[in-house]
matplotlib code that plots the C-alpha trace (Angstrom):
import matplotlib.pyplot as plt

x = [-6.0, -3.5, -4.5, -3.0, -4.9, -8.2, -7.5, -6.7, -9.8, -12.0, -10.5, -11.1, -14.7, -15.3, -13.8, -15.9, -19.1, -18.0, -16.8, -20.2, -21.8, -19.0, -19.2, -22.9, -23.3, -22.2, -24.3, -27.4, -26.8, -26.5, -29.6, -31.0, -29.1, -26.1, -22.5, -21.6, -19.9, -16.1, -16.3, -18.2, -16.0, -13.7, -13.6, -12.5, -15.6, -17.9, -21.4, -20.1, -17.7, -14.5, -12.0, -9.0, -5.6, -5.0, -1.5, -0.6, 3.2, 5.6, 5.0, 1.3, -1.7, -3.2, -3.1, -2.4, 1.4, 3.7, 4.8, 1.8, 0.3, -3.1, -3.9, -3.4, -5.5, -8.3, -8.3, -8.7, -11.5, -9.5, -10.2, -13.5, -13.1, -10.3, -9.8, -7.0, -4.7, -1.8, 1.1, -0.4, -1.0, -4.2, -6.0, -8.2, -10.4, -10.0, -12.7, -13.9, -13.2, -10.7, -13.4, -13.7, -10.6, -7.7, -7.0, -4.4, -2.2, -0.6, 2.2, 3.2, 0.7, 2.4, 1.1, 3.2, 1.0, -1.5, -3.2, -6.1, -8.1, -9.5, -8.3, -7.6, -5.3, -2.3, 1.5, 3.5, 4.5, 0.9, 0.6, -2.7, -5.1, -6.4, -3.2, -1.4, 2.1, 3.4, 2.0, 3.8, 7.1, 6.6, 6.1, 8.9, 11.5, 14.6, 13.2, 10.8, 10.6, 8.3, 8.7, 7.2, 6.4, 8.4, 5.7, 5.9, 2.2, 1.7, 3.3, 3.7, 5.4, 7.8, 9.3, 11.8, 12.1, 14.9, 13.7, 10.1, 8.3, 5.3, 3.8, 1.2, -0.3, -2.5, -6.4, -8.1, -10.3, -8.8, -5.2, -3.4, -3.2, -5.9, -4.2, -1.7, 0.1, 3.0, 5.1, 8.4, 10.0, 10.5, 6.7, 5.0, 7.5, 8.2, 4.4, 4.0, 7.0, 6.3, 2.5, 1.7, -0.2, -2.4]
y = [-24.7, -23.6, -21.6, -18.2, -18.7, -19.2, -16.1, -14.0, -15.3, -14.5, -11.1, -10.4, -11.5, -9.4, -6.3, -7.0, -6.8, -3.8, -1.5, -0.9, -0.2, 2.2, 4.0, 4.2, 5.1, 8.8, 9.6, 8.1, 9.9, 13.4, 15.6, 16.7, 19.7, 19.0, 18.6, 15.8, 12.8, 12.5, 9.8, 12.1, 15.3, 16.5, 16.4, 12.8, 11.1, 9.2, 7.8, 4.4, 5.8, 5.0, 7.6, 7.7, 8.8, 12.5, 12.2, 11.8, 11.4, 10.5, 6.9, 7.2, 6.9, 3.9, 0.8, 3.2, 2.9, 4.1, 0.9, -1.3, -3.1, -2.2, -5.9, -6.4, -3.3, -4.4, -7.9, -6.6, -4.3, -1.0, 0.3, 1.9, 2.8, 2.9, 5.0, 4.8, 7.9, 9.1, 6.8, 3.7, 5.2, 4.0, 6.5, 5.1, 6.0, 4.8, 3.0, 3.2, 6.3, 7.4, 7.4, 10.8, 11.9, 10.2, 10.0, 7.4, 6.8, 3.5, 3.1, -0.4, -1.7, 0.1, 3.1, 6.2, 9.0, 9.7, 13.0, 14.9, 18.1, 17.9, 18.9, 16.7, 14.9, 16.9, 16.4, 15.3, 18.8, 20.0, 21.5, 21.0, 22.0, 25.5, 27.1, 29.8, 29.3, 31.8, 29.5, 26.6, 28.6, 29.3, 25.6, 24.2, 26.9, 25.8, 22.3, 23.4, 25.8, 27.4, 26.0, 26.7, 24.2, 24.2, 26.2, 28.9, 29.0, 27.2, 27.4, 24.8, 24.3, 21.4, 19.5, 16.8, 13.8, 11.6, 10.4, 11.3, 14.6, 16.4, 18.8, 21.5, 22.9, 25.9, 26.1, 27.0, 29.7, 31.0, 31.7, 29.0, 25.3, 23.3, 19.9, 18.0, 15.0, 12.7, 10.1, 9.6, 12.8, 10.9, 10.8, 13.5, 16.4, 15.4, 15.4, 18.8, 20.4, 18.7, 18.5, 15.4, 16.5, 13.5]
z = [11.4, 14.0, 17.1, 15.8, 12.5, 14.3, 16.5, 13.3, 11.5, 14.5, 14.8, 11.1, 11.3, 14.4, 12.7, 9.7, 11.7, 13.7, 11.0, 9.3, 12.7, 13.6, 10.2, 10.2, 13.8, 13.7, 10.6, 12.2, 15.4, 13.8, 13.9, 10.6, 9.3, 11.7, 10.7, 8.3, 9.8, 9.6, 7.1, 4.6, 5.1, 2.5, -1.3, -1.5, 0.2, -2.1, -1.8, -0.7, 1.9, -0.1, -1.1, -3.3, -2.2, -2.4, -4.0, -7.6, -7.8, -10.6, -9.6, -10.3, -8.1, -6.4, -8.7, -11.6, -11.3, -14.2, -16.1, -15.2, -18.1, -19.6, -19.8, -16.0, -15.1, -17.5, -16.2, -12.6, -13.5, -13.2, -16.8, -17.6, -21.3, -23.9, -27.0, -29.6, -29.6, -31.7, -32.6, -31.1, -27.7, -25.9, -23.7, -20.9, -18.0, -14.4, -12.4, -8.8, -6.9, -9.5, -12.3, -13.8, -11.9, -13.6, -17.4, -18.4, -21.5, -22.4, -24.9, -26.0, -23.4, -20.5, -18.5, -19.4, -18.2, -15.4, -15.6, -13.9, -14.5, -10.9, -7.4, -5.5, -6.2, -5.6, -6.0, -3.0, -2.6, -2.5, -6.0, -7.8, -10.6, -10.0, -8.7, -10.5, -11.9, -9.4, -6.6, -8.1, -8.1, -4.5, -3.8, -5.9, -6.0, -8.0, -8.4, -11.2, -14.0, -16.5, -20.0, -23.5, -26.2, -29.4, -31.2, -28.5, -28.1, -24.8, -21.3, -18.5, -15.3, -15.2, -12.2, -12.9, -10.5, -12.0, -15.4, -14.6, -14.5, -13.0, -15.7, -15.0, -18.1, -18.5, -18.5, -21.8, -20.4, -17.2, -15.9, -14.0, -14.0, -15.8, -16.1, -13.9, -15.4, -14.4, -16.2, -17.9, -19.4, -22.6, -23.0, -21.0, -21.5, -25.1, -25.9, -24.5, -26.3, -29.7, -29.7, -31.9, -34.9, -35.3]

ax = plt.figure().add_subplot(projection="3d")
ax.plot(x, y, z, "-o")
ax.set_aspect("equal")
plt.show()
């Protein structure tokens, strides 16, 4: 082992022993009923101190990247459950801090849609579930537009980013965005417009 390798290994071991003390320290020092430690603030904190990224973009989120294979995600423990959908599409649930947050769709074994009914995550521009379509128009301006499906019975807000889209669909019982999904326009937008019947 070379001297730089020894130094890096020693530094990594030292950090590994310091991080738990640093993270646990502020929580233990707080009086009962006092403010929560910084590591527990915000909607992304989880019981084990991990959090998922706040952004869902047309590239995906975290390890759930558009185009990644279902087999690879499954082999690495990133898929919680799967269910057969229409036309050979496989729907799946994420694991870890994304569990219950992201819903996934795979076509021909590749990820073609990542969606959420929660906030966070949000789009790179700051749009999220719970906003009104008017708020989305304020955020996106001419980059986005309100669209209707082919049957004319549903409305959504669409933002194109190259060959991919961000799509914000309505909520079934209240006004505004109830679901936010990303992926190739050939899949995400087409599914919204044509509403598969199966």
